[in-house]
N, C-alpha and C positions, 0 to 999 in steps of 0.2 A: 690898746693891744700892742704888744711889742712885736718886733720884726719876726722873731722865731715863731710866735703864735700865729701871726698872719700867714707866714709861709706854710705852716702846718695845716691851717684851715684851707688854703688854696690847694694843697696836695690832696686833702680829703675830698674836696669838690672835684678835682681833676680825676682822681682815681675811682671815685664812687661809681659814676656811670660806666666806666670802662670795666670795672670788676663785675658790675651787674650785667653788662652787655655780654660778657663772656659766658654767662650761664643762661642768657635769654634765648628765646625761640629761634631767632635768626642764627645765632652762633651754633646752637644745637643742630639746626637743620644743615648748616654748612659742614659741621663735623660728620653728620650722617652721610651726606653726599660724598665727602672725602673717603669715608670708610667703605661705602659701596664701590666707588671707583677703584679703590685699592683691593677690593675683594676680601676685606678684613672683617670677618664675622665676629671676631672677638671685640673689635672696636665698636661694631654695631650693637652687640649685646651689652657692652658697657654703657651705652647711651639709653638703654631701656630701663625705666623705673620698675622696681619690684611690684608696684601697685598700678602698673599701666592698665588702661582700659582694654577689655577683650577685643581682639580683632574678629571681624566676621569672615575671615578667609576660609573658604570651603575646605582647604587642606588641613585645617586645625582639627585635632581630635579632642573629644571631651576631656580626656585625662591630661591634656597639656595645660601647663600653667599659662597665665596671661602673657608673661614675658616670653615664654617658649613659643607660644602661638604667634606673637608678633615677629619674633626672630625667624621663625619658619616661613612666614609670609614674605619677609624681606629677602631671605636667602633664596626662596623659590622664584620670586618674581623679578628681582634685580641683581642680586649678587651672583648666583650661579649662572644666569644667562649673560653675565658680563655687560649689563646695561650701562649706558652713559646718559646721565641726566643733564639737561641744559635748562637753566632758569629763564623763563620768558617774562614772567611778572611775579612780583612778591608784594604781599600786603601783610603787615603785622599789626595786630590789635591785642594789647595786653600780653597774655602768655601764649597766644596762638599766632602762628604764621601760616598763611595760605599762599602756596607757591604754585603757579602754573608752570608745569615742566613739559618739556619734550623729551621723550625717552626713546633711545635707539638701542637695538639689541639684535643679535643673530636670531633670537627667538621670534621676533616680529618679522624679520626677513623670511624666515622659513614659512611663516603664515601668509606671506605675500604682501606685506606692507613694510614701508621704509621706517616708520616711527609711529608712536602713539603720543597723544597729548592728554593731559588731565591735571588735576590739582592734588598736590600733597597737602593735607591739612594736619599740622603738627601742633599739639599743645605741649609746651615744655615749661618745667619749673625746676629750679635748682640744678640746672645743667642736664636734666634727664627728660626723656620723652615720656609724657604721661598719657598721651592719646595720639594715635596716628591712623590716618585713613587716606586712601587714594580714591579720587572721584574722576572717572573717565569723562572726557569731553565727547559725548556721542554726536555732537554737531560736526565734529571733525570726521571726515569720510574714512580715513585710514584707521582711526581709533574705533569707529563703529564696526568696520569690517573685521578688525582683529578680535574684538570682544565678541562679535557675532560668531566667530569660529569656536569660541568657548561656550556658546549658548547663553551669552549675557548681552543685554541691551536690545535696542530696536532692530538690529540685524540678526538676532538669534533665530535659528530655525524654529518655526511654530509647529507644534504637533498637528498631525492631520486630524481634521474634524470628521467624525463619523457622518455618513450621508443617510 
């Protein structure tokens, strides 16, 4: 192998993982966080695949497309309330990244808690979000209290039982 061919092979090896990593789940998640922090819904929408899985967000209406539903969820829960996400832990397997995040927002302060904790689970392929969900950590007191005010989780008010 001549020198030029050898250099070309090294360049392909060096650039291959970098190019792939730019579209991988970690990079997509990092771009998502940057867009949220910038309040840039156009950038958030650009990350959502046309065939993204349907979000189970209660604010989604049946006539909303899957991408519109996920964008609505993200806008309502973190962009509009000006949330700040801090990564506590990150685990990546294949095309899925599971990130434990601490989220602070005036929305939570109004509800009487400083922050919430949970996991963002993002499946990304080709630089786009294919599935996204947030799983609250109900073992965290502040998180349980906040979601309880929304009628979600173990701290949700239980309907009165007839006597």
